[in-house]
PDB file of N, H, CA, C and O in Angstrom:
ATOM      1  N   MET A   1      30.659 128.995 105.076  1.00  0.00           N
ATOM      2  CA  MET A   1      31.929 128.785 105.762  1.00  0.00           C
ATOM      3  C   MET A   1      32.276 127.299 105.672  1.00  0.00           C
ATOM      4  O   MET A   1      31.415 126.432 105.823  1.00  0.00           O
ATOM      5  N   ASN A   2      33.554 127.030 105.422  1.00  0.00           N
ATOM      6  H   ASN A   2      34.254 127.734 105.299  1.00  0.00           H
ATOM      7  CA  ASN A   2      33.983 125.635 105.361  1.00  0.00           C
ATOM      8  C   ASN A   2      34.762 125.275 106.639  1.00  0.00           C
ATOM      9  O   ASN A   2      34.967 126.115 107.514  1.00  0.00           O
ATOM     10  N   ILE A   3      35.177 124.039 106.721  1.00  0.00           N
ATOM     11  H   ILE A   3      35.011 123.356 106.010  1.00  0.00           H
ATOM     12  CA  ILE A   3      35.868 123.537 107.915  1.00  0.00           C
ATOM     13  C   ILE A   3      37.171 124.287 108.162  1.00  0.00           C
ATOM     14  O   ILE A   3      37.474 124.628 109.306  1.00  0.00           O
ATOM     15  N   LYS A   4      37.937 124.548 107.126  1.00  0.00           N
ATOM     16  H   LYS A   4      37.691 124.271 106.198  1.00  0.00           H
ATOM     17  CA  LYS A   4      39.230 125.255 107.280  1.00  0.00           C
ATOM     18  C   LYS A   4      39.016 126.659 107.850  1.00  0.00           C
ATOM     19  O   LYS A   4      39.760 127.089 108.731  1.00  0.00           O
ATOM     20  N   GLU A   5      38.010 127.371 107.354  1.00  0.00           N
ATOM     21  H   GLU A   5      37.405 127.021 106.638  1.00  0.00           H
ATOM     22  CA  GLU A   5      37.723 128.716 107.853  1.00  0.00           C
ATOM     23  C   GLU A   5      37.280 128.676 109.313  1.00  0.00           C
ATOM     24  O   GLU A   5      37.696 129.507 110.121  1.00  0.00           O
ATOM     25  N   ALA A   6      36.434 127.703 109.642  1.00  0.00           N
ATOM     26  H   ALA A   6      36.096 127.028 108.985  1.00  0.00           H
ATOM     27  CA  ALA A   6      35.962 127.553 111.017  1.00  0.00           C
ATOM     28  C   ALA A   6      37.123 127.212 111.946  1.00  0.00           C
ATOM     29  O   ALA A   6      37.215 127.745 113.051  1.00  0.00           O
ATOM     30  N   GLU A   7      38.007 126.326 111.499  1.00  0.00           N
ATOM     31  H   GLU A   7      37.932 125.893 110.601  1.00  0.00           H
ATOM     32  CA  GLU A   7      39.168 125.953 112.304  1.00  0.00           C
ATOM     33  C   GLU A   7      40.053 127.168 112.565  1.00  0.00           C
ATOM     34  O   GLU A   7      40.570 127.336 113.669  1.00  0.00           O
ATOM     35  N   LYS A   8      40.226 128.002 111.566  1.00  0.00           N
ATOM     36  H   LYS A   8      39.806 127.866 110.669  1.00  0.00           H
ATOM     37  CA  LYS A   8      41.021 129.220 111.729  1.00  0.00           C
ATOM     38  C   LYS A   8      40.399 130.138 112.782  1.00  0.00           C
ATOM     39  O   LYS A   8      41.115 130.725 113.593  1.00  0.00           O
ATOM     40  N   LEU A   9      39.083 130.262 112.772  1.00  0.00           N
ATOM     41  H   LEU A   9      38.501 129.785 112.112  1.00  0.00           H
ATOM     42  CA  LEU A   9      38.391 131.075 113.772  1.00  0.00           C
ATOM     43  C   LEU A   9      38.547 130.492 115.179  1.00  0.00           C
ATOM     44  O   LEU A   9      38.756 131.227 116.145  1.00  0.00           O
ATOM     45  N   VAL A  10      38.444 129.172 115.281  1.00  0.00           N
ATOM     46  H   VAL A  10      38.274 128.576 114.496  1.00  0.00           H
ATOM     47  CA  VAL A  10      38.610 128.519 116.582  1.00  0.00           C
ATOM     48  C   VAL A  10      40.029 128.724 117.105  1.00  0.00           C
ATOM     49  O   VAL A  10      40.212 129.029 118.284  1.00  0.00           O
ATOM     50  N   ARG A  11      41.030 128.563 116.249  1.00  0.00           N
ATOM     51  H   ARG A  11      40.882 128.315 115.292  1.00  0.00           H
ATOM     52  CA  ARG A  11      42.420 128.766 116.674  1.00  0.00           C
ATOM     53  C   ARG A  11      42.652 130.206 117.136  1.00  0.00           C
ATOM     54  O   ARG A  11      43.343 130.435 118.129  1.00  0.00           O
ATOM     55  N   LYS A  12      42.083 131.166 116.428  1.00  0.00           N
ATOM     56  H   LYS A  12      41.521 130.980 115.622  1.00  0.00           H
ATOM     57  CA  LYS A  12      42.210 132.571 116.818  1.00  0.00           C
ATOM     58  C   LYS A  12      41.561 132.800 118.178  1.00  0.00           C
ATOM     59  O   LYS A  12      42.142 133.449 119.048  1.00  0.00           O
ATOM     60  N   HIS A  13      40.365 132.269 118.356  1.00  0.00           N
ATOM     61  H   HIS A  13      39.893 131.742 117.649  1.00  0.00           H
ATOM     62  CA  HIS A  13      39.669 132.427 119.632  1.00  0.00           C
ATOM     63  C   HIS A  13      40.483 131.820 120.779  1.00  0.00           C
ATOM     64  O   HIS A  13      40.639 132.448 121.827  1.00  0.00           O
ATOM     65  N   LEU A  14      40.995 130.614 120.588  1.00  0.00           N
ATOM     66  H   LEU A  14      40.868 130.104 119.737  1.00  0.00           H
ATOM     67  CA  LEU A  14      41.777 129.965 121.635  1.00  0.00           C
ATOM     68  C   LEU A  14      43.059 130.742 121.941  1.00  0.00           C
ATOM     69  O   LEU A  14      43.426 130.889 123.106  1.00  0.00           O
ATOM     70  N   SER A  15      43.736 131.237 120.916  1.00  0.00           N
ATOM     71  H   SER A  15      43.438 131.117 119.969  1.00  0.00           H
ATOM     72  CA  SER A  15      44.976 131.977 121.157  1.00  0.00           C
ATOM     73  C   SER A  15      44.698 133.267 121.920  1.00  0.00           C
ATOM     74  O   SER A  15      45.541 133.720 122.694  1.00  0.00           O
ATOM     75  N   ASP A  16      43.515 133.867 121.709  1.00  0.00           N
ATOM     76  H   ASP A  16      42.830 133.499 121.080  1.00  0.00           H
ATOM     77  CA  ASP A  16      43.146 135.073 122.451  1.00  0.00           C
ATOM     78  C   ASP A  16      42.850 134.778 123.924  1.00  0.00           C
ATOM     79  O   ASP A  16      42.840 135.695 124.745  1.00  0.00           O
ATOM     80  N   GLN A  17      42.612 133.522 124.261  1.00  0.00           N
ATOM     81  H   GLN A  17      42.620 132.777 123.594  1.00  0.00           H
ATOM     82  CA  GLN A  17      42.265 133.133 125.628  1.00  0.00           C
ATOM     83  C   GLN A  17      43.481 132.722 126.459  1.00  0.00           C
ATOM     84  O   GLN A  17      43.337 132.364 127.628  1.00  0.00           O
ATOM     85  N   ILE A  18      44.659 132.771 125.875  1.00  0.00           N
ATOM     86  H   ILE A  18      44.776 133.062 124.925  1.00  0.00           H
ATOM     87  CA  ILE A  18      45.882 132.364 126.568  1.00  0.00           C
ATOM     88  C   ILE A  18      46.586 133.612 127.094  1.00  0.00           C
ATOM     89  O   ILE A  18      46.971 134.491 126.323  1.00  0.00           O
ATOM     90  N   GLY A  19      46.748 133.677 128.416  1.00  0.00           N
ATOM     91  H   GLY A  19      46.435 132.963 129.042  1.00  0.00           H
ATOM     92  CA  GLY A  19      47.503 134.772 129.022  1.00  0.00           C
ATOM     93  C   GLY A  19      48.941 134.327 129.251  1.00  0.00           C
ATOM     94  O   GLY A  19      49.173 133.226 129.752  1.00  0.00           O
ATOM     95  N   ILE A  20      49.903 135.161 128.893  1.00  0.00           N
ATOM     96  H   ILE A  20      49.714 136.055 128.487  1.00  0.00           H
ATOM     97  CA  ILE A  20      51.323 134.831 129.044  1.00  0.00           C
ATOM     98  C   ILE A  20      52.027 136.002 129.722  1.00  0.00           C
ATOM     99  O   ILE A  20      51.830 137.161 129.358  1.00  0.00           O
ATOM    100  N   GLN A  21      52.862 135.669 130.731  1.00  0.00           N
ATOM    101  H   GLN A  21      53.022 134.727 131.027  1.00  0.00           H
ATOM    102  CA  GLN A  21      53.625 136.707 131.418  1.00  0.00           C
ATOM    103  C   GLN A  21      55.076 136.245 131.582  1.00  0.00           C
ATOM    104  O   GLN A  21      55.337 135.146 132.072  1.00  0.00           O
ATOM    105  N   TYR A  22      56.009 137.097 131.165  1.00  0.00           N
ATOM    106  H   TYR A  22      55.796 137.990 130.767  1.00  0.00           H
ATOM    107  CA  TYR A  22      57.440 136.814 131.303  1.00  0.00           C
ATOM    108  C   TYR A  22      57.876 137.061 132.746  1.00  0.00           C
ATOM    109  O   TYR A  22      57.421 138.014 133.379  1.00  0.00           O
ATOM    110  N   HIS A  23      58.756 136.205 133.267  1.00  0.00           N
ATOM    111  H   HIS A  23      59.126 135.431 132.753  1.00  0.00           H
ATOM    112  CA  HIS A  23      59.313 136.349 134.616  1.00  0.00           C
ATOM    113  C   HIS A  23      60.839 136.367 134.508  1.00  0.00           C
ATOM    114  O   HIS A  23      61.445 135.333 134.226  1.00  0.00           O
ATOM    115  N   PRO A  24      61.470 137.531 134.730  1.00  0.00           N
ATOM    116  CA  PRO A  24      62.933 137.588 134.646  1.00  0.00           C
ATOM    117  C   PRO A  24      63.602 136.750 135.730  1.00  0.00           C
ATOM    118  O   PRO A  24      64.714 136.257 135.535  1.00  0.00           O
ATOM    119  N   ASP A  25      62.937 136.585 136.863  1.00  0.00           N
ATOM    120  H   ASP A  25      62.034 136.986 137.021  1.00  0.00           H
ATOM    121  CA  ASP A  25      63.454 135.757 137.964  1.00  0.00           C
ATOM    122  C   ASP A  25      62.355 134.796 138.397  1.00  0.00           C
ATOM    123  O   ASP A  25      61.199 135.202 138.515  1.00  0.00           O
ATOM    124  N   PRO A  26      62.690 133.536 138.636  1.00  0.00           N
ATOM    125  CA  PRO A  26      61.685 132.580 139.093  1.00  0.00           C
ATOM    126  C   PRO A  26      61.111 133.021 140.445  1.00  0.00           C
ATOM    127  O   PRO A  26      61.875 133.392 141.335  1.00  0.00           O
ATOM    128  N   PRO A  27      59.786 132.990 140.619  1.00  0.00           N
ATOM    129  CA  PRO A  27      59.190 133.372 141.894  1.00  0.00           C
ATOM    130  C   PRO A  27      59.400 132.316 142.979  1.00  0.00           C
ATOM    131  O   PRO A  27      59.289 132.613 144.168  1.00  0.00           O
ATOM    132  N   VAL A  28      59.700 131.096 142.571  1.00  0.00           N
ATOM    133  H   VAL A  28      59.790 130.854 141.605  1.00  0.00           H
ATOM    134  CA  VAL A  28      60.001 129.995 143.490  1.00  0.00           C
ATOM    135  C   VAL A  28      61.184 129.222 142.913  1.00  0.00           C
ATOM    136  O   VAL A  28      61.527 129.382 141.742  1.00  0.00           O
ATOM    137  N   THR A  29      61.801 128.387 143.738  1.00  0.00           N
ATOM    138  H   THR A  29      61.523 128.257 144.690  1.00  0.00           H
ATOM    139  CA  THR A  29      62.881 127.539 143.248  1.00  0.00           C
ATOM    140  C   THR A  29      62.301 126.481 142.314  1.00  0.00           C
ATOM    141  O   THR A  29      61.325 125.812 142.654  1.00  0.00           O
ATOM    142  N   ILE A  30      62.897 126.337 141.153  1.00  0.00           N
ATOM    143  H   ILE A  30      63.690 126.880 140.877  1.00  0.00           H
ATOM    144  CA  ILE A  30      62.419 125.372 140.164  1.00  0.00           C
ATOM    145  C   ILE A  30      63.553 124.397 139.874  1.00  0.00           C
ATOM    146  O   ILE A  30      64.598 124.781 139.348  1.00  0.00           O
ATOM    147  N   TYR A  31      63.335 123.132 140.221  1.00  0.00           N
ATOM    148  H   TYR A  31      62.486 122.821 140.648  1.00  0.00           H
ATOM    149  CA  TYR A  31      64.344 122.105 140.018  1.00  0.00           C
ATOM    150  C   TYR A  31      64.729 122.032 138.540  1.00  0.00           C
ATOM    151  O   TYR A  31      63.859 121.922 137.676  1.00  0.00           O
ATOM    152  N   GLY A  32      66.025 122.092 138.249  1.00  0.00           N
ATOM    153  H   GLY A  32      66.732 122.181 138.950  1.00  0.00           H
ATOM    154  CA  GLY A  32      66.535 121.947 136.893  1.00  0.00           C
ATOM    155  C   GLY A  32      66.371 123.182 136.019  1.00  0.00           C
ATOM    156  O   GLY A  32      66.624 123.122 134.816  1.00  0.00           O
ATOM    157  N   PHE A  33      65.954 124.299 136.604  1.00  0.00           N
ATOM    158  H   PHE A  33      65.749 124.348 137.581  1.00  0.00           H
ATOM    159  CA  PHE A  33      65.783 125.513 135.824  1.00  0.00           C
ATOM    160  C   PHE A  33      66.943 126.449 136.085  1.00  0.00           C
ATOM    161  O   PHE A  33      67.238 126.777 137.234  1.00  0.00           O
ATOM    162  N   ASN A  34      67.610 126.885 135.011  1.00  0.00           N
ATOM    163  H   ASN A  34      67.371 126.619 134.078  1.00  0.00           H
ATOM    164  CA  ASN A  34      68.720 127.823 135.117  1.00  0.00           C
ATOM    165  C   ASN A  34      68.333 129.093 134.364  1.00  0.00           C
ATOM    166  O   ASN A  34      68.228 129.068 133.138  1.00  0.00           O
ATOM    167  N   PRO A  35      68.113 130.225 135.085  1.00  0.00           N
ATOM    168  CA  PRO A  35      67.704 131.452 134.401  1.00  0.00           C
ATOM    169  C   PRO A  35      68.751 132.010 133.448  1.00  0.00           C
ATOM    170  O   PRO A  35      68.430 132.853 132.611  1.00  0.00           O
ATOM    171  N   GLU A  36      70.001 131.557 133.557  1.00  0.00           N
ATOM    172  H   GLU A  36      70.262 130.871 134.237  1.00  0.00           H
ATOM    173  CA  GLU A  36      71.039 131.978 132.611  1.00  0.00           C
ATOM    174  C   GLU A  36      70.826 131.321 131.242  1.00  0.00           C
ATOM    175  O   GLU A  36      71.253 131.851 130.216  1.00  0.00           O
ATOM    176  N   GLU A  37      70.164 130.168 131.240  1.00  0.00           N
ATOM    177  H   GLU A  37      69.817 129.737 132.073  1.00  0.00           H
ATOM    178  CA  GLU A  37      69.997 129.385 130.011  1.00  0.00           C
ATOM    179  C   GLU A  37      68.568 129.373 129.472  1.00  0.00           C
ATOM    180  O   GLU A  37      68.338 128.957 128.336  1.00  0.00           O
ATOM    181  N   ASN A  38      67.609 129.826 130.280  1.00  0.00           N
ATOM    182  H   ASN A  38      67.796 130.164 131.202  1.00  0.00           H
ATOM    183  CA  ASN A  38      66.200 129.719 129.892  1.00  0.00           C
ATOM    184  C   ASN A  38      65.439 131.004 130.157  1.00  0.00           C
ATOM    185  O   ASN A  38      65.805 131.791 131.029  1.00  0.00           O
ATOM    186  N   LEU A  39      64.378 131.203 129.395  1.00  0.00           N
ATOM    187  H   LEU A  39      64.080 130.564 128.686  1.00  0.00           H
ATOM    188  CA  LEU A  39      63.420 132.270 129.637  1.00  0.00           C
ATOM    189  C   LEU A  39      62.198 131.629 130.293  1.00  0.00           C
ATOM    190  O   LEU A  39      61.783 130.539 129.901  1.00  0.00           O
ATOM    191  N   LEU A  40      61.629 132.294 131.278  1.00  0.00           N
ATOM    192  H   LEU A  40      61.966 133.179 131.597  1.00  0.00           H
ATOM    193  CA  LEU A  40      60.532 131.719 132.046  1.00  0.00           C
ATOM    194  C   LEU A  40      59.258 132.539 131.854  1.00  0.00           C
ATOM    195  O   LEU A  40      59.272 133.767 131.931  1.00  0.00           O
ATOM    196  N   PHE A  41      58.163 131.835 131.605  1.00  0.00           N
ATOM    197  H   PHE A  41      58.151 130.837 131.543  1.00  0.00           H
ATOM    198  CA  PHE A  41      56.853 132.460 131.440  1.00  0.00           C
ATOM    199  C   PHE A  41      55.833 131.712 132.289  1.00  0.00           C
ATOM    200  O   PHE A  41      55.939 130.500 132.473  1.00  0.00           O
ATOM    201  N   SER A  42      54.850 132.438 132.802  1.00  0.00           N
ATOM    202  H   SER A  42      54.764 133.423 132.652  1.00  0.00           H
ATOM    203  CA  SER A  42      53.672 131.782 133.360  1.00  0.00           C
ATOM    204  C   SER A  42      52.577 131.921 132.316  1.00  0.00           C
ATOM    205  O   SER A  42      52.601 132.825 131.480  1.00  0.00           O
ATOM    206  N   PHE A  43      51.619 131.011 132.379  1.00  0.00           N
ATOM    207  H   PHE A  43      51.599 130.276 133.057  1.00  0.00           H
ATOM    208  CA  PHE A  43      50.520 131.090 131.429  1.00  0.00           C
ATOM    209  C   PHE A  43      49.221 130.671 132.089  1.00  0.00           C
ATOM    210  O   PHE A  43      49.200 129.867 133.021  1.00  0.00           O
ATOM    211  N   SER A  44      48.148 131.234 131.582  1.00  0.00           N
ATOM    212  H   SER A  44      48.165 131.887 130.825  1.00  0.00           H
ATOM    213  CA  SER A  44      46.811 130.871 132.054  1.00  0.00           C
ATOM    214  C   SER A  44      45.934 130.633 130.827  1.00  0.00           C
ATOM    215  O   SER A  44      46.086 131.285 129.794  1.00  0.00           O
ATOM    216  N   LEU A  45      45.031 129.700 130.970  1.00  0.00           N
ATOM    217  H   LEU A  45      44.907 129.171 131.810  1.00  0.00           H
ATOM    218  CA  LEU A  45      44.122 129.355 129.881  1.00  0.00           C
ATOM    219  C   LEU A  45      42.689 129.658 130.303  1.00  0.00           C
ATOM    220  O   LEU A  45      42.231 129.180 131.340  1.00  0.00           O
ATOM    221  N   PHE A  46      41.996 130.435 129.520  1.00  0.00           N
ATOM    222  H   PHE A  46      42.367 130.824 128.677  1.00  0.00           H
ATOM    223  CA  PHE A  46      40.575 130.727 129.728  1.00  0.00           C
ATOM    224  C   PHE A  46      40.261 131.461 131.023  1.00  0.00           C
ATOM    225  O   PHE A  46      39.114 131.439 131.470  1.00  0.00           O
ATOM    226  N   ARG A  47      41.230 132.103 131.631  1.00  0.00           N
ATOM    227  H   ARG A  47      42.161 132.122 131.268  1.00  0.00           H
ATOM    228  CA  ARG A  47      40.967 132.876 132.846  1.00  0.00           C
ATOM    229  C   ARG A  47      42.072 133.896 133.033  1.00  0.00           C
ATOM    230  O   ARG A  47      43.183 133.698 132.542  1.00  0.00           O
ATOM    231  N   PRO A  48      41.790 134.979 133.730  1.00  0.00           N
ATOM    232  CA  PRO A  48      42.850 135.947 134.016  1.00  0.00           C
ATOM    233  C   PRO A  48      43.820 135.372 135.047  1.00  0.00           C
ATOM    234  O   PRO A  48      43.456 134.453 135.781  1.00  0.00           O
ATOM    235  N   PRO A  49      45.049 135.897 135.119  1.00  0.00           N
ATOM    236  CA  PRO A  49      45.986 135.441 136.154  1.00  0.00           C
ATOM    237  C   PRO A  49      45.379 135.647 137.539  1.00  0.00           C
ATOM    238  O   PRO A  49      44.695 136.641 137.784  1.00  0.00           O
ATOM    239  N   MET A  50      45.630 134.711 138.430  1.00  0.00           N
ATOM    240  H   MET A  50      46.185 133.903 138.231  1.00  0.00           H
ATOM    241  CA  MET A  50      45.072 134.783 139.779  1.00  0.00           C
ATOM    242  C   MET A  50      46.188 134.662 140.807  1.00  0.00           C
ATOM    243  O   MET A  50      47.289 134.206 140.499  1.00  0.00           O
ATOM    244  N   VAL A  51      45.888 135.076 142.030  1.00  0.00           N
ATOM    245  H   VAL A  51      44.994 135.447 142.281  1.00  0.00           H
ATOM    246  CA  VAL A  51      46.823 134.915 143.137  1.00  0.00           C
ATOM    247  C   VAL A  51      46.939 133.422 143.420  1.00  0.00           C
ATOM    248  O   VAL A  51      45.948 132.694 143.364  1.00  0.00           O
ATOM    249  N   GLY A  52      48.153 132.971 143.724  1.00  0.00           N
ATOM    250  H   GLY A  52      48.958 133.563 143.770  1.00  0.00           H
ATOM    251  CA  GLY A  52      48.367 131.564 144.016  1.00  0.00           C
ATOM    252  C   GLY A  52      49.269 130.926 142.994  1.00  0.00           C
ATOM    253  O   GLY A  52      50.046 131.608 142.327  1.00  0.00           O
ATOM    254  N   GLY A  53      49.170 129.633 142.868  1.00  0.00           N
ATOM    255  H   GLY A  53      48.538 129.078 143.410  1.00  0.00           H
ATOM    256  CA  GLY A  53      50.018 128.896 141.937  1.00  0.00           C
ATOM    257  C   GLY A  53      49.744 129.253 140.494  1.00  0.00           C
ATOM    258  O   GLY A  53      48.634 129.647 140.138  1.00  0.00           O
ATOM    259  N   SER A  54      50.759 129.113 139.671  1.00  0.00           N
ATOM    260  H   SER A  54      51.661 128.793 139.961  1.00  0.00           H
ATOM    261  CA  SER A  54      50.643 129.385 138.242  1.00  0.00           C
ATOM    262  C   SER A  54      51.298 128.270 137.448  1.00  0.00           C
ATOM    263  O   SER A  54      52.174 127.566 137.951  1.00  0.00           O
ATOM    264  N   ASN A  55      50.868 128.118 136.208  1.00  0.00           N
ATOM    265  H   ASN A  55      50.157 128.690 135.800  1.00  0.00           H
ATOM    266  CA  ASN A  55      51.518 127.185 135.293  1.00  0.00           C
ATOM    267  C   ASN A  55      52.711 127.893 134.667  1.00  0.00           C
ATOM    268  O   ASN A  55      52.618 129.056 134.273  1.00  0.00           O
ATOM    269  N   TYR A  56      53.839 127.181 134.579  1.00  0.00           N
ATOM    270  H   TYR A  56      53.915 126.237 134.899  1.00  0.00           H
ATOM    271  CA  TYR A  56      55.056 127.777 134.028  1.00  0.00           C
ATOM    272  C   TYR A  56      55.554 126.994 132.828  1.00  0.00           C
ATOM    273  O   TYR A  56      55.356 125.785 132.707  1.00  0.00           O
ATOM    274  N   ILE A  57      56.209 127.738 131.946  1.00  0.00           N
ATOM    275  H   ILE A  57      56.370 128.720 132.045  1.00  0.00           H
ATOM    276  CA  ILE A  57      56.795 127.157 130.746  1.00  0.00           C
ATOM    277  C   ILE A  57      58.158 127.830 130.544  1.00  0.00           C
ATOM    278  O   ILE A  57      58.286 129.041 130.722  1.00  0.00           O
ATOM    279  N   ALA A  58      59.163 127.053 130.176  1.00  0.00           N
ATOM    280  H   ALA A  58      59.060 126.069 130.031  1.00  0.00           H
ATOM    281  CA  ALA A  58      60.514 127.582 129.968  1.00  0.00           C
ATOM    282  C   ALA A  58      60.930 127.381 128.520  1.00  0.00           C
ATOM    283  O   ALA A  58      60.586 126.381 127.889  1.00  0.00           O
ATOM    284  N   VAL A  59      61.680 128.353 128.005  1.00  0.00           N
ATOM    285  H   VAL A  59      61.960 129.165 128.518  1.00  0.00           H
ATOM    286  CA  VAL A  59      62.197 128.274 126.643  1.00  0.00           C
ATOM    287  C   VAL A  59      63.719 128.397 126.702  1.00  0.00           C
ATOM    288  O   VAL A  59      64.250 129.359 127.257  1.00  0.00           O
ATOM    289  N   SER A  60      64.412 127.418 126.128  1.00  0.00           N
ATOM    290  H   SER A  60      63.980 126.636 125.677  1.00  0.00           H
ATOM    291  CA  SER A  60      65.865 127.440 126.090  1.00  0.00           C
ATOM    292  C   SER A  60      66.333 128.581 125.194  1.00  0.00           C
ATOM    293  O   SER A  60      65.878 128.711 124.058  1.00  0.00           O
ATOM    294  N   LYS A  61      67.238 129.404 125.705  1.00  0.00           N
ATOM    295  H   LYS A  61      67.607 129.299 126.629  1.00  0.00           H
ATOM    296  CA  LYS A  61      67.802 130.495 124.916  1.00  0.00           C
ATOM    297  C   LYS A  61      68.645 129.956 123.765  1.00  0.00           C
ATOM    298  O   LYS A  61      68.698 130.569 122.698  1.00  0.00           O
ATOM    299  N   ALA A  62      69.297 128.825 123.968  1.00  0.00           N
ATOM    300  H   ALA A  62      69.254 128.328 124.834  1.00  0.00           H
ATOM    301  CA  ALA A  62      70.210 128.275 122.958  1.00  0.00           C
ATOM    302  C   ALA A  62      69.493 127.493 121.863  1.00  0.00           C
ATOM    303  O   ALA A  62      69.806 127.647 120.682  1.00  0.00           O
ATOM    304  N   THR A  63      68.527 126.650 122.253  1.00  0.00           N
ATOM    305  H   THR A  63      68.273 126.525 123.212  1.00  0.00           H
ATOM    306  CA  THR A  63      67.930 125.736 121.279  1.00  0.00           C
ATOM    307  C   THR A  63      66.490 126.079 120.903  1.00  0.00           C
ATOM    308  O   THR A  63      65.990 125.617 119.877  1.00  0.00           O
ATOM    309  N   GLY A  64      65.819 126.892 121.733  1.00  0.00           N
ATOM    310  H   GLY A  64      66.225 127.268 122.566  1.00  0.00           H
ATOM    311  CA  GLY A  64      64.411 127.183 121.491  1.00  0.00           C
ATOM    312  C   GLY A  64      63.479 126.086 121.979  1.00  0.00           C
ATOM    313  O   GLY A  64      62.269 126.153 121.766  1.00  0.00           O
ATOM    314  N   GLU A  65      64.049 125.064 122.643  1.00  0.00           N
ATOM    315  H   GLU A  65      65.032 125.010 122.816  1.00  0.00           H
ATOM    316  CA  GLU A  65      63.215 123.987 123.184  1.00  0.00           C
ATOM    317  C   GLU A  65      62.250 124.570 124.218  1.00  0.00           C
ATOM    318  O   GLU A  65      62.635 125.389 125.052  1.00  0.00           O
ATOM    319  N   VAL A  66      60.995 124.134 124.148  1.00  0.00           N
ATOM    320  H   VAL A  66      60.682 123.469 123.470  1.00  0.00           H
ATOM    321  CA  VAL A  66      59.968 124.587 125.073  1.00  0.00           C
ATOM    322  C   VAL A  66      59.657 123.443 126.042  1.00  0.00           C
ATOM    323  O   VAL A  66      59.399 122.314 125.626  1.00  0.00           O
ATOM    324  N   ARG A  67      59.686 123.759 127.351  1.00  0.00           N
ATOM    325  H   ARG A  67      59.896 124.677 127.689  1.00  0.00           H
ATOM    326  CA  ARG A  67      59.358 122.753 128.385  1.00  0.00           C
ATOM    327  C   ARG A  67      58.245 123.290 129.257  1.00  0.00           C
ATOM    328  O   ARG A  67      58.355 124.383 129.814  1.00  0.00           O
ATOM    329  N   VAL A  68      57.162 122.519 129.379  1.00  0.00           N
ATOM    330  H   VAL A  68      57.073 121.632 128.927  1.00  0.00           H
ATOM    331  CA  VAL A  68      56.111 122.852 130.325  1.00  0.00           C
ATOM    332  C   VAL A  68      56.584 122.348 131.679  1.00  0.00           C
ATOM    333  O   VAL A  68      56.849 121.157 131.842  1.00  0.00           O
ATOM    334  N   LEU A  69      56.692 123.246 132.650  1.00  0.00           N
ATOM    335  H   LEU A  69      56.476 124.214 132.518  1.00  0.00           H
ATOM    336  CA  LEU A  69      57.262 122.888 133.940  1.00  0.00           C
ATOM    337  C   LEU A  69      56.224 122.327 134.908  1.00  0.00           C
ATOM    338  O   LEU A  69      56.542 121.399 135.651  1.00  0.00           O
ATOM    339  N   ARG A  70      55.044 122.830 134.932  1.00  0.00           N
ATOM    340  H   ARG A  70      54.786 123.585 134.329  1.00  0.00           H
ATOM    341  CA  ARG A  70      53.892 122.426 135.740  1.00  0.00           C
ATOM    342  C   ARG A  70      53.435 123.601 136.581  1.00  0.00           C
ATOM    343  O   ARG A  70      53.985 124.698 136.488  1.00  0.00           O
ATOM    344  N   MET A  71      52.426 123.364 137.401  1.00  0.00           N
ATOM    345  H   MET A  71      51.979 122.473 137.477  1.00  0.00           H
ATOM    346  CA  MET A  71      51.956 124.404 138.295  1.00  0.00           C
ATOM    347  C   MET A  71      52.907 124.494 139.481  1.00  0.00           C
ATOM    348  O   MET A  71      53.243 123.492 140.111  1.00  0.00           O
ATOM    349  N   LEU A  72      53.331 125.725 139.769  1.00  0.00           N
ATOM    350  H   LEU A  72      53.057 126.540 139.258  1.00  0.00           H
ATOM    351  CA  LEU A  72      54.255 125.978 140.872  1.00  0.00           C
ATOM    352  C   LEU A  72      53.684 127.084 141.752  1.00  0.00           C
ATOM    353  O   LEU A  72      52.922 127.932 141.288  1.00  0.00           O
ATOM    354  N   GLY A  73      54.055 127.063 142.998  1.00  0.00           N
ATOM    355  H   GLY A  73      54.674 126.374 143.374  1.00  0.00           H
ATOM    356  CA  GLY A  73      53.588 128.085 143.937  1.00  0.00           C
ATOM    357  C   GLY A  73      52.396 127.589 144.719  1.00  0.00           C
ATOM    358  O   GLY A  73      51.983 126.436 144.597  1.00  0.00           O
ATOM    359  N   GLU A  74      51.855 128.471 145.516  1.00  0.00           N
ATOM    360  H   GLU A  74      52.190 129.408 145.616  1.00  0.00           H
ATOM    361  CA  GLU A  74      50.738 128.078 146.392  1.00  0.00           C
ATOM    362  C   GLU A  74      49.409 128.395 145.776  1.00  0.00           C
ATOM    363  O   GLU A  74      48.370 128.130 146.380  1.00  0.00           O
TER     364      GLU A  74
END
């Protein structure tokens, strides 16, 4: 196995560890977020979704710009 093959395996493993969930409506008020203009997702890394705060990411419907919003909620 060479470095490129190993890197491909690592990327696959990491992508399998990312949990993503779409939210049609924000669960909390998010400053500067407009659900008419953006799609909202929560994500978790290396763990299943848990009760409490979550990390959120928004994608602009018009431009495809991705913004990491931060952890929101309790």
